N, C-alpha and C positions, 0 to 999 in steps of 0.2 A: 504494500500500500504506500501511498504518498507519505503518510506520517512516519512509516518505518524508514523509508529512504532518507527522510529529513533527519531522523534521529541518527541513522548511520553516518550521514554527512557531518552532523554536528560532532559526533564522537571522533570521526576521522580528522576533522578540522582542529578539535581540541588536542588530539594526539600530535598532530603536525605542529601545532602551536607549542606544545610542550617540548617536542624534539628541537624546534628552533631555539626555544628558551635555553634548553640544555647546552646546545651548541654555543650559544652566546656566552653562557657561564664558563664553558670549557675554554673558549677563546680568551675570555677575560682572565681566567686563572693562569692560562699559559703565558699571557702577556705579563702578568705579575711575576711569574717564575723567571721569564727572560730578564726582567729588570733586577730581580733578586740575584741572578747569576752574574749580571754585569757588575753589580755592587760588590759581590763576593770576590770577583777577580781583581777588582781595584783598578787604578788608572793604568792605561796602556798608551803606547805611542807608536808612531811610524807604521810599519807593515802589520804589526800585531793588532793595532787599533783598526786598521783597514780590514784585516781578516775577520775580526770579531764583530761582524754586523749582526743584526737581529736574527736573520735567517740562519746564520752560523750557530748562534747560541741555541736557537730552537733545535737544530740538528743534534747538538751534543746533549741537550736535555732529553730529547726523544730517545736517543741511544741509551740513556741511563734512566729510563722510565721517570723522568722529571724529578729525579733526586738531585738537589742542588749540590750537595757535597761531592757526590760521585761525578757529576757533570763537570764541576770545577776542576777536580783532579784530572779528569780526562783531557779537558781543554788545556790545562797548564802543561801537561805532557806533550800535547801537540805543539803548543807555542815554543816549547823548549826544542822539540824536534825540528820545527820549521826554522828556528834561528840558527841551528847548526847545519842541517841538511840543505837548507835554502832551495826548496823545490821550484820556487818561482824564478830562480836564476839559471836553471838548467836550460841549455840551448840545444836546438836540434843537431847542430854540427858536432856536439859532444857525444850524442847517442845514435847518430844516423847509421853507423855501422851495424848496430843492433837491429835496425829496421830493414836491412837490405832484402831479407827474404819475405818480408810482410808477415812476420810471426805475430806481431801486434800492431794494429793501426786503427785510426778513427775512421769509421765508415762515412761515406759521403751522403748518407740518408739518415733520417731520424725514425724512431718507432712511431706508432699511432698517437702516443701521448706527447710527442715532440722531444723525446729524450735523445741525447747523444748516445751513439753506440760505439763500443770498442769491440773490434773483431780480433779474436786470438786463435792462432793455429799452432798448438804446441809442437806438432811434428816438424815445423819449419825452423826449429832452434838452430842457430848458426854460430853461437859463441860459447866460450867456456867461463867467462868472468861473471860470477853470480851477482857481484855488486853492481856491475854495469847493466846487467839484465834488469835488476830492480830499479836502477836509476832511469832506464829507458821506460819502464812501466810507469814510474812516478811522473815522468815528463808527460806521458800520454794521458794519465788521469787528470793532471793539471790542465792539459790541453782540452780534454773532453769537457771539463767544468767551464773553461773559458768559452766554449762553443755551445753552452746550454742556452736555449731561448729564454727570454724574459719570463719569470714566474716558474720556470722548471728547475728543480734542484737536483734531479737524479739522472743517472745514466744506466744503460743496459749493457751487459756483456754477452757476446755471442762466441762460444768456444767450439771450434770445429776439431773433432778428434780423428779426422781422416789421416791415416798413416801413423797414428800414435802407437807407441809400444813402450814397455817398461825401460827399454834401452835408451830411448830418447826423451824419457819423462824428466821433469825437473826434480832435482834432489828434494827430499822431504824438508830439509832446512830452508831451501828457497821458498817452497810452498808455504811453510810456516811464517817466514819473514814477510812474504808478500801479503798473506792473510792478515798478519798483525798490522802492517802499514795501512791496509784498506780499512780494517775494523777500527783501529785506534785513532787514525789521523784523518780519515775520510768518512766519518760516521754518517749514516743515512744518505750516502751518495749513490749506493748501488740499489737500483729498483729491482732488477732481476738479473740472474745469471743463467743462461741457457747452455747446458752441456749437450752438444749435438752429436748424436751417434757414438757415444763412448763404447769401446770394446769391453767384453766381459772382464778382461784382466784389469781394467781401470777400477772396477768395483773394490778390489783389494787395496789399491792406492787410496781410493776415496775413504775407505774405512779409517785410515790413519789421518787423512787430511781433515775429516769432519770433526775430529777432536779439537782442532784449533779454532773452529767456527763457533761464534756465540749463537744461541738459538735463533735470534732475529735474522742473522745472515743465512743460517742454514735453511730457514723457511723460504728464502729468496732464490735458492738454487733449484732449477728444474732440469730433469733429465729428459731429453727429447730423442725419440727414435723415429726415423723416417717411415718405417713400416707400421707404426702404431697410430691408429686413427686419432686418438685423443691428443697425442703429441702434435700431430699435424694441425689439428683444430686450435691447439694452444698457440702455435706460431701465428696462425691467421688472426687470432685475437690481438696480438701485440704488433704484428708487422704487416705492412702492405706487401703482398706477394710480388707485385711488379718491381719493387725496390730491393727485395730480399735476394741476396746472391744465391745462385743455383746450388752451391755447396751446402746451403742451409734449407734446401727444398723450395727456394723461391724461383722467380723467372729472370732475374737479372744475371747477365753473363759478365759484368764488369769485374776485372781482376785487379789486384794490387799493382800499381805502377810506382816504383820507388822514386823515380825522378820527379814525377808529378807531385807525389806526396811530399817530397823534400821541399819543393817550391812552396807548397801550401804551408808547411811548417815554418819556413823562413818568414813568410808573411805574418803568421800567427805569433812568432817570436817578437815581432815589432809591436803587435797588439798587447802581448803580455807585458813587455817592458813599459808600455804606455800605461797600462792598467795599474801596475805596481809603482809607477812614478819614477822610472829611470830611463825615459825614452832617449835622452841625449847620450846615455852611456851604454846603450844596447850593444854597440860595436865592441866596447871595452869588456863588457860582461861576457860576450860570447867566447872569448878566449879562455874562459874558465878561471881567470885570475881577477877577482873582483877588487882586491886591494882597497885603497882609500877612496877610489872613485865612487864606489857604492858602499858607503859605511853602513854596516848592519845597525839597524836602530837598536837601542838598548832595550830589548824586550824585558819587561818587568814580569818575571815569572817566579812565583813563590815556590819554595822547595816542595816537590810533590810529596804528599803523605804516602807513607809506605803501604 
């Protein structure tokens, strides 16, 4: 009857109103937490100040379930790491040799949510230095973040296991160090990681690696098998098949071109320098010796609680 449907509509409207009200409360509480965390960290300067915008603080809070003390400790560890590792000062010419085979590169397309995509092909490993491999990956994570569209905070990883075997797999230590950097210093930056067509033997490797993952990261990792209908559907939900490379079951045949990618990265290096405020010094920074030209700002970092 009409009266019944009016009653249902009123209930739905009220419920919707309550939901909106709850969302507003949540947003307000989160805003307060962001301000609390900012106060807890204390005054910052230079690049640390630039790094710690509201969106950044929100990611650290999210990663530590909005616990101020834990988020503060995590963020201070990152600021300490960034002031010594200086990820924003790595330049493509320092890591280009790592990229020659296209083992990791930023895709030229985004997913359906507008996220930047990093493509990884572990079987294309071409070097032996674990430190340089991690430096190359950090460079590309920074680059992926630089290329996020307005309002988008996260990236997706597409990992192709074609040709992968235990002989060319990364050592467990590298897997652990990589995972630690991603989880500890780039919290809430990974939206999803798709492991495409991993061989059976990978499952043994994965059993070890998953111990380094916190539950939140673990939830974001999806195994995708081309012969599995649900897997294929999952890929269609996240990616436009026209853009997705054929090695991930899509229709695009574009492959990695190192020269083209190097040109792109050289342009992005100029953007990075500009973003961090050392555009005049980018040429000097690129030789790897920052010296006095780019004096590291005195990051105020309280000693991390044990």
